[in-house]
N, C-alpha and C positions, 0 to 999 in steps of 0.2 A: 611561219606562214609561207605558203608557196607564192611564186611570182604571179600566177594568174589571179589569186585572191587579192594580193597587194595592188596589182594593176587595176583590178575591178574597183577597189575602194578609191583609188586615185581618180579614175574616170568618173565615178559617181560624184565625188567631191567637186571635181572640175565642172561637171554638168550643173550641179546645184549652184555653184558660185557664178557661172556664166548666166544662168537663168535669173539669179537675184540681181545681177548687174544690168541686165537688159530690161528688167521690169520697170516701166516708166511710172513715176508717181502719178497719183490721181489729183486733179484740180477741179475746183468748182467751175461750172460752165460760165458763169459771169466773169470770173477772173480770166479765163481763156478768151472770152469775147473782148474784154478790155485790152488784153494783150494783142489781139488781132487788130484792133483799132489803132493802138499805139504803133504797132509794126507798120501798118499801112501808111501812117502819117510820118513816121520817123526813120524807118529802116528799109522800106521797099525800094527806094531809089538805088541802093547799093546791093541789097540782098535779094532783090527780085520780088515782084508782086506775089504774095502768098508763099514766099520762100522758094519760088520756082525760077530757074534760070538766072542765078546771080551772075552779073556781068564780070565783076572783078573782086567779089567778096566771097567769104566762106559760105558753103552750102549748109545752111543751118538745119536742114532736114536731117542731116547726119550727125548733129551734135549729140554727144553721149549723155544719156539720162543721169549719169552719176557725175556730171561736170558742172554742177550748180555753182560752186565757188569760182571756177574758171570763167563761166559765163558772166556772173555778176562783176567780176574784176575787169573783164574785157569791156563790158558796157559802161561801167563807172569810170574807168581810167583810160579807155581806148586801147587799141592794139594795132601796130603797124600803121596803116593808112586810115584806120577808123578813129574818129575823134572820141574824146571822153564825153559821156552823156550825164555825168553826175550833177552838172549844173542845170540840166534840162529835165531829167526824170528823177522822181523821188523813189525811195526803196520799194514802196508798194507798186509803183508802175514797173520797176525793173522785175519784180516778182511776177507781175502779170505778163510781161514779155517772156519770161522764162516759161511760164505755164503754156503760152501759145507755141513757143518753139518746141517744147517737148511733146505737147498734145497734138500740135499741128491742126490741120483742117478737120481731123476726126473729132476734135473736141468741140467744134462749132455746131 
């Protein structure tokens, strides 16, 4: 196989892989709405109202859609200055927060 064909296959594979990683999962509107409400009550103080202008916390609008396990671990167990929320939020609520973080305001 010549170098151009091999390079073409590599670029095509990379493009498909990148597109698959960037595709955000779809969530029910009610789950996103529940997540937005939970976020406003519990997370906005540090992460900014509607995930805008976080003062000293991570900008969740840039959280990778393939980072679900990392997100749940950080929310449940805390990370750096963020406290653990596993005694405040149940798994369903954490999933609603995940839905809101990934879908953002577009999901509302």
